[in-house]
Each structure stands twice: as C-alpha cells, then as structure tokens.
C-alpha positions in Angstrom: 0.0 0.0 0.0 2.8 2.4 0.9 4.6 1.7 -2.4 1.3 2.5 -4.2 1.1 5.8 -2.4 4.7 6.6 -3.4 3.6 6.5 -7.1 1.0 9.3 -6.6 2.5 12.8 -6.9 1.4 14.6 -3.7 0.5 17.7 -5.7 -2.0 15.8 -7.9 -4.9 15.2 -5.4 -4.7 18.9 -4.3 -4.7 20.0 -8.0 -7.8 18.0 -8.6 -9.4 19.4 -5.5 -8.6 23.0 -6.7 -10.6 22.4 -9.8 -13.5 20.7 -8.0 -13.6 23.6 -5.4 -14.5 25.9 -8.3 -17.0 23.6 -10.0 -18.8 22.0 -7.0 -21.2 23.8 -4.6 -19.3 25.9 -2.0 -19.7 23.4 0.9 -18.8 20.4 -1.1 -15.9 22.1 -2.8 -14.3 23.1 0.5 -14.9 19.6 1.9 -13.1 18.0 -1.0 -10.2 20.5 -0.5 -9.9 19.5 3.2 -9.9 15.8 2.3 -7.3 16.2 -0.4 -5.0 18.1 2.1 -5.5 15.4 4.7 -4.7 12.7 2.2 -1.3 14.4 1.5 -0.7 14.6 5.3 -1.3 10.8 5.6 0.7 10.1 2.4 3.7 12.1 3.6 3.8 10.1 6.9 3.8 6.7 5.3 5.6 7.0 2.0 8.9 5.1 2.1 12.1 7.0 1.5 13.3 4.8 -1.4 15.7 5.4 -4.2 14.0 8.0 -6.4 12.8 6.9 -9.8 13.9 9.1 -12.7 11.6 10.1 -15.5 12.7 11.4 -18.9 11.2 14.9 -19.6 12.3 16.9 -22.7 15.3 14.6 -22.9 16.4 15.3 -19.3 16.4 13.1 -16.3 13.9 14.3 -13.7 12.6 13.1 -10.3 9.0 14.2 -9.8 8.6 12.4 -6.4 11.6 12.6 -4.0 11.0 11.5 -0.4 13.5 12.1 2.4 13.2 13.5 5.9 13.1 17.1 4.7 10.3 16.5 2.1 8.4 14.3 4.6 8.5 17.0 7.2 7.3 19.7 4.8 4.6 17.4 3.3 3.2 16.7 6.8 2.9 20.3 7.8 1.7 21.5 4.4 -1.1 18.9 4.3 -2.2 19.7 7.9 -2.1 23.4 7.5 -3.9 23.4 4.1 -6.7 21.4 5.6 -7.1 23.8 8.6 -6.8 26.8 6.2 -9.6 25.5 4.0 -11.8 25.0 7.0 -11.0 28.6 8.0 -11.7 29.8 4.4 -15.1 28.1 4.5 -15.9 29.8 7.9 -14.7 33.2 6.5 -17.1 33.2 3.5 -14.2 32.8 1.0 -15.6 32.5 -2.5 -15.1 29.2 -4.3 -12.8 30.6 -6.9 -10.5 32.1 -4.2 -10.3 28.7 -2.5 -9.6 27.1 -5.9 -6.7 29.5 -6.4 -5.5 28.8 -2.8 -5.5 25.0 -3.4 -3.7 25.5 -6.7 -1.1 27.4 -4.7 -0.8 24.5 -2.2 -0.5 22.0 -5.1 2.3 23.9 -6.7 4.0 24.2 -3.3 3.8 20.4 -2.9 5.2 19.9 -6.4 8.2 22.1 -5.6 8.9 20.4 -2.2 8.7 16.9 -3.5 10.9 17.6 -6.6 14.1 15.6 -6.7 15.8 17.8 -9.3 16.3 21.4 -10.1 14.3 21.4 -13.4 11.1 20.1 -11.6 11.7 22.5 -8.7 12.0 25.6 -10.9 8.9 24.6 -12.8 6.8 24.5 -9.6 8.6 27.4 -8.2 7.3 29.6 -11.0 3.9 28.0 -10.8 3.8 29.0 -7.1 4.4 32.6 -8.1 1.6 32.5 -10.7 -1.0 30.8 -8.4 -0.2 33.0 -5.4 -0.5 36.1 -7.6 -3.9 35.0 -8.8 -4.9 34.5 -5.1 -3.9 38.0 -4.3 -5.6 39.5 -7.4 -8.9 37.8 -6.9 -9.8 40.1 -4.0 -9.6 43.2 -6.1 -9.2 46.7 -4.9 -5.8 47.6 -3.4 -4.7 44.0 -3.8 -4.5 44.3 -7.6 -1.7 46.9 -7.7 0.1 45.1 -4.8 -0.3 41.9 -6.8 1.5 43.4 -9.8 4.4 44.5 -7.6 4.4 41.0 -6.0 4.4 39.4 -9.5 7.3 41.6 -10.6 9.4 40.7 -7.5 8.8 37.0 -7.9 9.3 37.1 -11.7 12.7 38.7 -11.1 13.5 36.1 -8.4 12.4 33.2 -10.6 14.5 34.5 -13.5 17.6 34.7 -11.3 17.0 31.1 -10.0 16.4 29.9 -13.6 19.7 31.4 -14.6 21.4 29.6 -11.7 19.8 26.3 -12.6 20.9 26.7 -16.3 24.5 27.4 -15.3 24.4 24.6 -12.8 23.4 22.1 -15.6 26.1 23.5 -17.9 28.7 22.8 -15.1 27.3 19.5 -13.7 25.6 18.0 -16.7 22.5 17.0 -14.7 19.6 18.6 -12.9 19.3 15.8 -10.3 20.0 16.8 -6.6 22.2 13.7 -6.2 24.5 14.8 -9.0 26.2 17.4 -6.9 26.4 18.8 -3.4 24.1 21.8 -3.7 24.1 24.3 -6.5 27.3 24.6 -8.6 29.9 27.1 -7.6 30.7 28.8 -4.2 30.1 32.3 -3.0 33.5 32.0 -1.3 35.1 32.4 -4.8 33.5 35.8 -5.5 34.2 37.8 -7.7 35.2 34.9 -9.8 32.8 33.7 -12.6 32.8 30.3 -10.9 30.6 31.8 -8.2 27.9 33.0 -10.6 25.5 30.0 -10.3 25.6 30.2 -6.5 25.2 34.0 -6.5 22.2 33.8 -8.8 20.7 31.0 -6.7 21.2 33.0 -3.5 19.6 36.1 -4.9 16.7 34.3 -6.6 15.8 32.2 -3.6 16.5 35.3 -1.4 13.6 37.1 -3.0 11.2 34.5 -1.6 13.1 34.4 1.7 12.6 38.2 2.0 16.3 39.1 2.2 16.8 42.6 3.5 16.4 44.8 0.4 14.5 42.1 -1.4 11.6 41.9 1.1 9.4 44.9 0.2 6.8 42.7 -1.5 6.1 40.9 1.8 4.6 43.7 4.0 3.2 45.3 0.8 1.1 42.3 -0.3 0.1 40.1 2.6 -2.1 42.7 4.4 -4.3 43.4 1.3 -6.2 40.3 0.1 -9.1 38.4 1.8 -8.2 37.4 5.4 -8.4 33.7 4.4 -6.1 34.3 1.5 -3.5 35.8 3.9 -3.5 32.6 5.9 -2.3 30.6 2.9 0.1 33.3 1.7 1.8 33.7 5.1 3.2 30.2 5.3 4.1 28.6 2.0 6.3 30.9 -0.1 8.9 31.9 2.5 9.1 28.5 4.2 9.6 26.6 1.0 12.3 29.1 0.1 14.1 28.1 3.2 13.9 24.5 2.0 15.2 25.5 -1.4 18.1 27.4 0.3 19.1 24.3 2.0 19.0 22.3 -1.2 21.2 25.0 -2.9 23.6 25.4 0.1 23.5 22.1 2.1 26.9 22.9 3.7 25.6 26.3 4.9 27.8 29.3 5.3 28.3 32.0 7.9 27.3 34.6 5.3 23.8 33.1 5.4 23.8 32.7 9.2 24.7 36.4 9.8 22.2 37.5 7.1 19.6 35.6 9.0 20.5 37.3 12.2 20.3 40.7 10.6 16.8 39.8 9.1 15.6 38.8 12.6 16.5 42.3 14.0 15.4 44.2 10.9 12.0 42.5 10.7 11.1 43.0 14.4 12.2 46.6 14.3 9.8 47.5 11.5 7.1 45.2 13.0 7.2 47.3 16.2 6.3 50.4 14.1 3.2 48.9 12.6 -0.5 49.4 13.6 -1.9 47.3 10.7 -2.0 43.8 12.3 -1.3 41.9 9.1 1.5 44.2 8.2 3.0 43.7 11.6 2.7 39.9 11.1 4.3 40.2 7.7 7.4 41.8 9.0 7.6 39.0 11.5 7.7 36.5 8.7 10.9 38.1 7.6 12.2 38.0 11.2 11.3 34.4 11.7 12.8 33.3 8.4 16.0 34.9 9.7 16.2 32.3 12.5 15.6 29.5 9.9 18.4 30.8 7.6 20.7 31.2 10.6 20.1 27.5 11.3 20.7 26.5 7.7 23.8 28.7 7.5 25.3 27.1 10.7 25.6 23.8 8.8 29.1 25.2 8.2 30.0 24.3 11.8 30.2 20.7 10.5 29.6 17.4 12.2 26.8 16.8 14.7 26.7 20.4 15.7 26.1 21.5 12.1 23.4 18.9 11.7 21.8 20.1 15.0 21.7 23.7 13.6 20.1 22.6 10.3 17.6 20.5 12.3 16.8 23.6 14.4 16.3 25.8 11.3 14.0 23.3 9.6 12.1 22.7 12.8 11.6 26.4 13.1 10.2 26.4 9.6 7.8 23.6 10.5 6.7 25.4 13.7 6.4 28.8 11.9 3.9 27.3 9.5 1.8 26.5 12.5 2.0 29.5 14.7 2.2 32.1 11.9 -0.9 30.8 10.2 -2.6 30.8 13.7 -1.8 34.4 14.2 -3.0 35.4 10.8 -6.2 33.4 11.5 -6.7 35.2 14.9 -6.2 38.7 13.5 -8.2 37.7 10.5 -11.2 36.9 12.7 -10.9 40.4 14.2 -10.8 42.1 10.8 -13.6 39.8 9.5 -15.9 40.7 12.4 -15.0 44.4 12.8 -13.7 45.5 9.4 -11.0 47.5 11.2 -7.3 47.3 10.1 -5.9 49.7 12.7 -5.3 48.2 16.1 -5.4 51.6 17.8 -9.2 51.6 17.0 -9.7 48.3 18.8 -9.4 47.2 22.4 -11.1 45.2 25.2 -12.1 42.4 22.8 -10.9 39.6 25.1 -14.2 39.6 26.8 -16.4 39.5 23.7 -14.1 37.3 21.6 -12.7 34.7 24.1 -11.9 32.0 21.5 -10.0 34.3 19.3 -8.2 35.7 22.3 -7.1 32.3 23.6 -5.8 31.1 20.2 -4.0 34.5 19.8 -2.3 33.9 23.1 -1.2 30.4 22.0 0.1 31.7 18.7 1.9 34.7 20.4 3.4 32.4 23.0 4.7 30.0 20.3 6.3 32.7 18.1 7.9 34.4 21.2 9.3 31.0 22.4 7.5 30.8 25.7 8.4 27.5 27.4 5.6 24.9 26.8 4.9 26.0 23.3 6.5 24.8 20.0 8.5 27.9 19.1 10.5 27.5 22.3 11.9 24.2 21.1 13.1 25.2 17.6 14.2 28.8 18.4 16.2 27.4 21.3 18.0 24.9 19.0 19.1 27.7 16.7 20.3 29.9 19.5 22.1 27.0 21.1 24.0 26.4 17.8 24.8 30.2 17.7 26.5 29.8 21.1 29.3 27.9 19.3 30.1 30.7 16.8 33.0 32.9 17.7 33.9 34.9 14.5 32.8 38.3 15.9 32.9 38.0 19.7 31.1 40.8 21.6 29.7 41.3 25.1 29.9 38.3 27.5 32.1 36.6 24.9 29.1 35.8 22.7 29.2 36.2 19.0 27.4 38.9 17.0 25.1 36.3 15.6 23.9 35.2 19.1 23.2 38.8 20.0 21.3 39.4 16.8 19.1 36.4 17.5 18.6 37.5 21.2 17.7 41.0 20.2 15.3 39.6 17.6 13.8 37.5 20.4 13.2 40.5 22.7 11.7 42.5 19.8 9.4 39.6 19.0 8.1 39.6 22.6 7.6 43.4 22.4 5.7 43.1 19.1 3.2 40.5 20.3 2.7 42.2 23.6 1.9 45.3 21.6 -0.5 43.5 19.2 -2.3 41.7 22.0 -2.5 44.9 24.2 -4.0 47.0 21.5 -6.5 44.5 20.2 -7.7 42.9 23.4 -6.9 45.2 26.4 -6.0 48.8 26.0 -9.5 50.3 25.8 -13.0 49.4 26.9 -14.7 47.8 24.0 -16.7 50.3 22.0 -17.9 47.6 19.7 -19.1 44.1 20.6 -18.4 41.9 17.6 -19.2 38.2 17.4 -16.5 35.6 18.0 -15.1 33.3 15.3 -17.5 31.2 13.1 -17.6 27.4 13.3 -15.2 27.0 10.4 -12.8 29.6 11.7 -12.8 28.0 15.2 -12.1 24.5 13.8 -9.2 25.7 11.8 -7.7 27.8 14.7 -8.2 25.2 17.4 -6.6 22.4 15.3 -3.5 24.5 14.7 -3.3 25.8 18.3 -3.5 22.2 19.5 -0.3 21.3 17.6 1.4 24.4 18.9 0.9 23.2 22.4 1.4 19.5 21.6 4.8 19.9 20.0 5.9 22.3 22.7 5.2 19.6 25.4 5.7 16.4 23.6 8.7 17.6 21.6 9.9 14.1 21.0 7.2 13.7 18.4 8.7 16.7 16.6 12.2 15.3 16.8 11.0 12.1 15.2 10.0 14.1 12.1 13.2 16.1 11.9 16.3 15.3 9.7 19.5 14.3 11.5 17.5 13.4 14.6 19.7 10.3 15.2 22.9 12.3 15.5 22.1 14.6 18.4 20.3 14.9 21.8 19.0 18.0 23.4 17.2 19.0 26.6 15.1 22.0 25.7 13.8 22.4 29.2 17.2 22.6 30.9 17.6 25.3 33.6 19.7 27.4 31.2 17.0 27.3 28.5 14.2 28.2 30.9 16.2 31.1 32.4 16.9 32.4 28.9 13.2 32.2 27.9 12.1 33.9 31.1 14.7 36.7 30.6 13.4 37.3 27.1 9.9 37.5 28.4 10.7 40.0 31.1 12.8 42.1 28.7 9.9 42.1 26.2 7.4 43.4 28.7 9.7 46.0 30.1 10.8 47.0 26.6 7.3 47.5 25.2 5.9 49.5 28.1 9.0 51.6 28.3 9.3 52.3 24.6 5.6 52.4 23.6 5.6 56.2 23.4 8.8 56.6 21.4 7.8 53.8 19.0 4.5 55.5 18.4 6.3 58.8 17.5 8.5 57.0 14.9 5.8 54.8 13.5 5.9 56.6 10.2 9.5 55.8 9.6 9.6 54.6 6.0 10.9 51.2 5.0 12.8 50.6 1.7 9.6 50.2 -0.2 9.2 54.0 -0.1 12.2 54.1 -2.4 12.2 50.7 -4.2 8.6 50.7 -5.3 8.7 54.2 -7.0 12.2 53.4 -8.4 10.9 50.2 -10.0 7.8 51.9 -11.3 9.6 54.9 -12.9 12.5 52.8 -14.2 10.1 50.4 -15.8 8.1 53.2 -17.3 11.4 54.8 -18.5 12.4 51.6 -20.3 8.9 51.3 -21.9 9.1 54.9 -23.0 12.6 54.5 -24.3 11.9 51.3 -26.2 8.7 52.7 -27.7 10.4 56.0 -28.8 13.4 54.3 -30.2 11.2 52.0 -32.2 9.2 55.0 -33.5 12.4 56.8 -34.4 13.8 53.8 -36.3 10.4 53.3 -38.0 10.4 57.0 -39.2 13.9 56.7 -40.6 13.2 53.4 -42.4 9.9 54.7 -43.9 11.5 58.0 -44.9 14.5 56.2 -46.5 12.1 53.9 -48.4 10.1 56.9 -49.7 13.2 58.6 -50.8 14.5 55.6 -52.6 11.2 55.1 -54.3 11.2 58.8 -55.4 14.8 58.4 -56.8 13.9 55.2 -58.6 10.8 56.7 -60.1 12.3 60.0 -61.2 16.1 59.6 -61.4 16.6 62.7 -63.6 14.8 64.9 -61.0 17.0 63.5 -58.3 20.2 64.2 -60.2 19.0 67.8 -60.9 18.5 68.3 -57.1 21.9 66.8 -56.1 23.9 68.6 -58.9 22.0 71.9 -58.5 20.9 71.8 -62.2 18.0 73.9 -63.3 14.6 72.2 -63.6 14.4 73.5 -67.2 17.7 71.8 -68.3 17.6 68.4 -70.0 19.2 65.5 -68.1 19.6 62.1 -69.7 20.9 59.1 -67.7 22.3 56.3 -69.8 24.4 53.2 -69.0 25.3 50.1 -71.0 24.3 46.7 -69.9 27.8 45.8 -68.5 28.0 48.8 -66.3 24.5 48.2 -65.0 25.3 44.6 -64.1 28.5 45.7 -62.2 26.6 48.4 -60.4 23.8 46.1 -59.3 26.3 43.4 -58.2 28.2 45.9 -56.1 25.0 47.3 -54.6 23.8 43.8 -53.7 27.2 42.8 -52.2 27.2 46.0 -50.1 23.7 45.3 -48.8 24.6 41.7 -47.9 27.7 42.8 -46.1 25.7 45.3 -44.1 23.2 42.7 -43.1 26.0 40.2 -42.0 27.8 42.9 -40.0 
C-alpha cells in the first residue's frame, strides 16, 4: 500500500481538489479540499524513502517524487495546515474561486517540495508565483496593484534562479540533486565567474526568503487580500524558500547565518512600528525566516553540531507554518468581524471574543518562544548552535550572531505584547463583535492544538526532523528556561518603556518608499525608451524607403537636385548593360555585407 502511495505525486490530489472547489457547490468544494489536504498529510507520513525513480522529460532526467526526511516534514505540515486553512476559508465566507486558487497554490508548493531535481523544482517554483499572484488579485481593490508588484518581484527572483539552474546544468551535466552537493559554484570564490550560479541562486531564492532589500513585496502584499487568502500566503512561499536554500547550500555558510540574524533584527524593528495587524505579522515572517536561515547557515559548523543547527532551522520552519498561520487566523477573525485594520481603534475584545483571544495567546506564546509552546523548542535549538560561533565575539564573549538572535527574540516579545495589548486590552470595548465562526474555530483550534502538543511532547517533533539520530538535546534545561524567562521580562519592560517613542517614529519609512517608485519609474522609462526608439527607427526606415522610391521613379529629377541643375535643363541618364550589371552586383554585395555585419 505504501509503495502504491509513493507513485502518486502529492500535488495531484490537491490540484484536482482545486478544480473541484470551483466547480462544485461551495460546501462540497471546501470539503473536497480538506480531504485532499489530509490525504497528503497521511501520504507524507507513510511514503517510504526509497531510491528516487527518474523520468525522462524533454530529454532530461527528472525526479518528480523525491522522499527524504526534509520532504516528509514539509509534506506533513503543508497537508495539515492546508486542511485547517480550507476550513478557515469556509468559515470566513471565502468564494469558491478564491479557495480554488489557494488550493492550486498549495498544489504547486507540494510539487516544488517533493521535486528531486532542479528542473522540476524551478517549474513548480514559477507555478507557485503564478497561483499566489492570482490568489492576491482575486480580492480586487488595493490587492490588484500590490499583486502586480508581487508578480514583478517573484518574476525577477524566478528568472535569477532559472539562470542559476541553467548554469548549474552546464557545469554538472545533470539537474538531479544527487548529481552534486548543492548548486554549482561557491560564494567563497567571488568575484570569480565560478561563483555565478551560487550567487544567482542565493539572490533568486533570497527574494522568496525576503532578504533585506528584497523583502518589500512581503509587507506590501500580505495585508491586502481576503483574510483567508492571507493565511495561505503567510506560510508557504517563504518556508519553502528556506527548504530551497538548504538544497542549494546544504553545507551552509556564515554569510547566510549572519544575514539571517540581521533579518531577525530588521524584521522585528519594523514590526514594532506597525498598527496594521497583518502588516506587523508580515514583518515577523521576515524576522522568523531569519532564524531559519541562521540554522541552515550554521551547517558550516560541521559534524553533529552543524546537523543540529540545520535541524533547528528546519524545525523552526515547521513550527512557523503552525503559529504564523494561527496568528493570521486570529487577527483575520478580528478584521472579519470588525472591518478594522488599525489596532489603535480596537481594544477590550478579550471579553467578547474569548476563543479568538485564547488562540491568539497560544500563537503569540509560540512565536515568542515561551516554554511549553512549540517555538520554544526550535528557536532554542538555533540559539544553542549560535553559542558555538566565535567569529565576531562581543559582550559576554558571545558572537554577534547570538546577540542578533537574542535582540530579535526580545523584539518579538515586544511586538506581540503590543499587538495583543491594542486588540484585546488597552480600551474598553466600543464595539461588541461576534467571535469566530464554526469553520474559523475548527481551523484555529486544530493549529493551536499542535502548537501546544509539539511544545510539550517535543519528542514527536524530533522524530520528524532530519538528523534526529545524530544529536540529543534537553530543551527544558535550567539554562533554556532562564533564557526564555529573561526574554519574556525584557519584552514586557521594553514594550511599556518604549511604547511612546515607538508611536512617535511609527511613520519611519521602509525601503519600499524608495524601491517601489524606483521600479515603477524605471520600468516606465524603459517602456518609453523602447517605444520612442522603435518609433524613431520606423520613421527613418519609412523616410528612406520613400526617398529611394522617389529616386527610382524620377532619377533625372534626383540628379538635378543633387547637382543643382535647373529644372528646365535636360538631363539624360544612360548606361550600357555591362556597367548596369556591375553596379547592381556591387550594390547587392554591399547590402549583404551590411546585413551580415
């Protein structure tokens, strides 16, 4: 039975469900979507990790179904979250077409994750960009223009990654993952041409990872579509990019670890300035991806310690899918019930929306790494690995990377104290909205349950992780608990101390204030330049053709004008056959030479 399941591409059932979600009545379509996602969950758990079977496609060897501990882990969490998100969509009155686009997005995500070669991966990578753009556009309004910017960003990223894959094939002679260790080339050889495939891969995947400077699409897009669409968008693109980064750089690199640490600080800083709840959560996607990339980058430590770091980064991606979607669900319920996107206009909702409040607390406790919740396990693993880095030692002998991750942790506490304070506490409720619907409650409670379960029974999470057999850890050691408590206290003190100053600088612009207009006007300039150049060339060609026609029709008149001869004078143009043949031959040869040159 398991061997039979291994022959079914995991993306296929969800792709069929995406079509049926559009064609069937709304209730039936959402039910089919949930069942397809749960099927993928079960399939991912039981599929054997056998030698991948190659398939010839366009003359190349490809592996459409590749199962190892990484793909299994992603398949489990994608299947589970997709089922919960479809239930949430049904409870949020999401239209059938929107849910169809969302399931198509999930399907392309599964195709990318289970790919065993770069050709299959890049195909589904681009399909993810298309389906997620359609999911954004479907909502209309402000989401349309944001969707265009989103499509441009991911189009650029996909093009860079395609260039990397092409150069990789030219170097290695195969698209298969097993043909080489990661992507061809090494960033350590910059500025050598040998590093070009690795550089293009880092930048192309970095767009989806929301590298600093390549991240502006993230807070620009995710707050704008339907609240149910934001749940899907918040977890798949960036987390699968972390997976792709590992496939490209399985040996890690401190450049990636330090970049991840910088992202953790950058993301929480701008999150603290936000009053749009989904925009705040979007910046925290960047920050949390920073922890994941730090874990992947610390593979460079080598041995069991490097494997431990990678396992921590991947575990954080797994956990982030859970608690990040839960937080988007919780604030989505608030927006769905109130229609308000500014948390300063809310307050006191914990009494009237108790279910939403409780699941928000679970999600916030998970992302801030409170002991007993799932984020505490994976974030602790990454920070533990960072203890072993000593390239740039600072205070207390700890490395810069460790301090970046700790500062990011304190900022995360401050952010979610702020978000919870404004939505649920800071004012007496002026409105009394209803709590979550049945579908919303089912989706949120299911995800919240896993956030608690994996925080307490963390052994179940370890069983899913890669490299679990090479290390042991005690997440609830005294040192870990003290560190978690210190971050919690620092977060509370930091928020209530800095709440006023943060409010005064809340309009501090991010890079999008520069990048978005620059891209717009640069693009318009290129369009104008190409259009005007074409028009100028067209005018020259047509004028030349008209002039030649005039000369050929009235050669005597042309000679009079060139020689300055009076119009009344007689001009006769005569040539014998030999001269005419020589002239035409030379003219033809000159024309051919011009074309060849």
